[in-house]
Phi, psi and omega in degrees: 000139179268128172298136175284168177304317184294325177286330177285329173291325178287318174308311181298317177299313180302315180291316180298322180288317183290315186285317188244345190073014183267119183289141175217160175216164183289141173260146179270348186288131178256358182295151171303146170301147183293141185282075182245174176299119182231169178231133174238123172258140180232127178234125177268152182236128184237166175114223183295332168239143183229140185173207178203166173231131178243142178229119183243133174209150173302149185299329176298312181291325175293323176295322178289324181294320180296321177300321181290309197290328177260011175052050183272354177053245182276352183284146177270123179294148178276166180304332178291314179301319184287316184285332169296324179289318180288324173298320176297315177299321176293321176301319181293320180299309176304313176302316176299325179281324180306329184295330183264348170289306180186139174292154179083015174275144170242159179256142175281177165287146178281148177250137176245127174248141178231141180173187183243320187225093187212163174232126174267125173229130177266109186300140184067031180214165177231144178285134187241339177200136189221139170235139186243137185218167176235147178201135180053035184069016179239154177261139176224162182229145174230122185239134173258133183243140180246138174299138178245025170217186184286155182288145190278000000 
C-alpha cells in the first residue's frame, strides 16, 4: 500500500511533535518552495518495496530542530549537528512509512544536501506521493519516490 499525502503529513507531524515538540500543520500551498538556503535529506528504502524518501526544509528550521534535538538551548548548532538532526528526522519518517510499504524493507543511511538553487532527483524513481507542511513559520516538504524499473 502506498501512503497518501495525508498519511505522510500525519507521520511527519507526529515525528516533529514527538521528537522535537515542534508543532506542524498541513500547508495548502502548491507553489514551489522558495529558493532560500535549504537542506534535503534522502533515505533509500530497499527490499520488497524500493524507493526513497526525501525531507526538505529551510536551513533555519533545520537549525532549530538541531538545537532542540541536541538540547543546545542558546548555542548555535554547527553544520554537522544540523545535518545529523535532519538525517535523523528523515530516517524516523522513512521508518514509520516503510511499515506500510512492505515487510522486509531496509533503510539506508541518510544523505543530506545543502544549497540554495538545486533540484533533487532520485535516479531511477518517480515521485508518487508528497506532503507539504508548515512549522515555525517555514514550509517543508516530504516526497516518497518509487523505483520505476527492475531491481539491480
